[in-house]
C-alpha positions in Angstrom: 0.0 0.0 0.0 1.5 3.4 -1.0 1.7 6.4 1.3 -1.4 8.0 -0.3 -3.5 4.9 0.4 -2.2 4.7 4.0 -3.0 8.4 4.6 -6.4 8.0 3.1 -7.1 4.9 5.3 -5.9 6.8 8.3 -8.3 9.7 7.5 -11.1 7.2 6.9 -10.5 5.7 10.4 -11.1 9.3 11.7 -14.3 9.3 9.6 -13.1 12.0 7.3 -15.9 12.3 4.8 -13.6 13.0 1.9 -11.5 9.9 2.5 -14.6 7.7 2.9 -16.1 9.1 -0.3 -12.8 8.5 -2.2 -12.7 4.9 -0.9 -16.3 4.3 -1.9 -15.8 5.9 -5.3 -12.7 3.8 -6.1 -13.9 0.5 -4.8 -17.7 0.4 -5.2 -17.8 -0.6 -8.9 -15.1 -3.3 -8.7 -16.6 -4.8 -5.6 -20.1 -4.8 -7.2 -18.7 -6.4 -10.4 -17.0 -9.1 -8.3 -20.1 -9.9 -6.4 -22.3 -9.8 -9.5 -20.1 -12.4 -11.1 -20.6 -14.6 -8.1 -24.4 -14.2 -7.7 -25.5 -13.2 -11.3 -28.4 -11.1 -10.0 -28.4 -7.3 -10.2 -30.4 -6.5 -7.1 -28.7 -9.1 -5.0 -25.3 -7.8 -6.1 -26.4 -4.2 -5.2 -27.6 -5.3 -1.7 -24.5 -7.4 -1.0 -22.2 -4.6 -2.2 -23.9 -2.2 0.1 -23.4 -4.7 2.9 -19.6 -4.7 2.2 -19.4 -1.0 2.7 -21.7 -1.1 5.8 -19.3 -3.6 7.4 -16.4 -1.5 6.4 -17.9 1.5 8.2 -18.9 -0.6 11.2 -15.4 -2.1 11.5 -13.9 1.4 11.4 -16.4 2.6 14.1 -15.4 -0.4 16.3 -11.7 0.4 15.9 -11.1 -2.6 13.6 -10.9 -3.0 9.9 -8.0 -3.0 7.6 -4.6 -1.9 8.8 -3.1 -2.3 5.4 -4.3 -3.8 2.1 -7.7 -2.1 2.0 -8.6 -3.6 -1.4 -7.9 -7.1 -0.2 -9.9 -6.5 3.0 -12.9 -5.3 0.9 -12.7 -8.3 -1.4 -12.3 -10.7 1.5 -15.4 -9.1 3.1 -17.3 -9.4 -0.2 -16.2 -13.1 -0.5 -17.5 -13.8 3.0 -20.8 -12.0 2.3 -21.4 -14.0 -0.9 -20.7 -17.2 0.9 -23.2 -16.2 3.7 -25.7 -15.3 1.0 -25.4 -18.8 -0.6 -25.7 -20.5 2.7 -29.0 -18.6 3.3 -30.2 -19.4 -0.2 -29.5 -23.2 -0.2 -33.2 -24.0 0.1 -34.1 -21.9 -3.0 -33.7 -23.3 -6.5 -35.0 -20.8 -9.0 -33.6 -19.3 -12.2 -32.9 -15.6 -12.4 -34.7 -13.5 -15.0 -32.5 -12.4 -18.0 -31.7 -8.7 -17.4 -30.1 -7.9 -20.8 -32.0 -7.5 -24.0 -30.7 -7.9 -27.5 -30.4 -4.7 -29.7 -32.2 -5.1 -33.0 -29.0 -3.9 -34.8 -26.8 -6.6 -33.4 -25.5 -9.3 -35.7 -27.2 -12.5 -34.7 -24.3 -14.7 -35.7 -21.8 -12.7 -33.7 -24.1 -12.7 -30.7 -24.6 -16.5 -30.9 -20.8 -17.1 -31.2 -20.2 -14.8 -28.3 -22.9 -16.5 -26.2 -21.5 -20.0 -27.0 -17.9 -19.0 -26.1 -19.1 -17.3 -22.9 -21.1 -20.4 -22.0 -18.0 -22.6 -22.7 -15.8 -20.5 -20.5 -18.4 -20.4 -17.7 -18.8 -24.2 -18.0 -15.1 -24.7 -17.8 -14.8 -22.3 -14.8 -17.5 -24.3 -13.0 -15.5 -27.5 -13.4 -12.5 -26.0 -11.5 -12.2 -26.3 -7.8 -13.7 -23.4 -5.7 -10.3 -22.1 -4.8 -9.2 -22.2 -8.5 -12.4 -20.3 -9.5 -11.6 -17.7 -6.9 -8.0 -17.3 -8.0 -9.0 -16.9 -11.6 -11.8 -14.4 -10.7 -9.6 -12.3 -8.4 -6.5 -12.3 -10.5 -7.8 -11.9 -14.0 -11.3 -10.5 -13.7 -10.7 -8.2 -10.7 -7.0 -7.5 -11.3 -5.8 -8.3 -7.7 -2.1 -9.0 -7.2 -0.9 -12.4 -5.9 -0.4 -10.8 -2.4 -4.0 -9.4 -2.3 -5.4 -12.7 -3.6 -3.5 -14.5 -0.9 -5.1 -12.3 1.7 -8.6 -12.7 0.4 -8.2 -16.5 0.3 -6.2 -16.8 3.5 -3.4 -18.7 1.7 0.3 -18.2 1.2 1.3 -16.4 -2.0 3.0 -19.6 -3.2 -0.3 -21.5 -2.9 -2.0 -18.7 -5.0 0.6 -19.0 -7.7 0.2 -22.8 -7.7 -3.6 -22.6 -7.8 -3.4 -20.1 -10.7 -1.0 -22.4 -12.6 -3.2 -25.4 -12.2 -6.4 -23.5 -12.9 -5.1 -22.0 -16.2 -3.8 -25.5 -17.3 -7.2 -27.0 -16.5 -9.1 -24.2 -18.2 -6.9 -24.6 -21.3 -7.5 -28.4 -21.3 -11.3 -28.0 -20.8 -11.7 -25.3 -23.5 -9.7 -27.4 -26.0 -12.0 -30.3 -25.3 -15.0 -28.1 -25.8 -13.7 -26.9 -29.1 -12.9 -30.4 -30.3 -16.5 -31.5 -29.4 -17.9 -28.6 -31.4 -16.0 -29.6 -34.5 
């Protein structure tokens, strides 16, 4: 964490409105995007994202919260909230409504190819272990460093690197298999 981030976090601990606003502005969208990828529901993602920032404020108020690695702390909190959400939802088995609509000017062939590729990648990701899925999501979709990913997953950096290597190899193998089946 650089000096600016440490100073901003220090100011946030003192409930400096500008520092809190800056933190929210910087991290709200990435945290929302991360949660949305995990829950695939807009309203649920909004609610869970709000809960992340509520817990952040509550932690600061209680004299706790991140000492360093604010981004990793927020992602770890988001991860925990998503896990809690799924534990509460285990008894529900319903499909979400599709939120996006197709534009009439879109090329149907391009849309279909993109949809098929997206489904193949999602299917391949679902076949990875939960830890491998988390590493791929945090590293490549959210842009976290190995150190930040290690904090979120409560694992050593070496374990994160190993998980990443195995996950990428498995993804490559699964996607090649999917391509061969399609031919």
